C-alpha positions, 0 to 999 in steps of 0.5 A: 984423562978420566971421565967424570960421572954426572950424578943422576938428575932424576930424583928417585921416587920417595914413598908418600903418606898415600902409599902407606894408607893403601889397602893391602891386597888380599887374594880372592877365591873364585867363589868370591869373584863369581859372587861379585860378578853376580852382584854387579850384573844384578845391579846392572839389570836393575838399572836397565829395567828401571830405564826400560820402565821409563821408556815404556811410560814415555811410549805410552804417553806418546801413543795416547797423544797419537790417538788423540791427534788421530781422533780430531 
């Protein structure tokens, strides 16, 4: 008696059109990495600064309302 091998039931992945359109990996220099990190940090700081300005504005409005309520 010989054992019969069953063919693999799991199909092997076929390359798709999406895989062909991916951008090729290019090595980056340490300088490029640092400059990219600086850019991201500047963007983050700008967003946080904008948020802080909004919060300060809201606080000023609330303080004015408090003064108005205390004066009556």
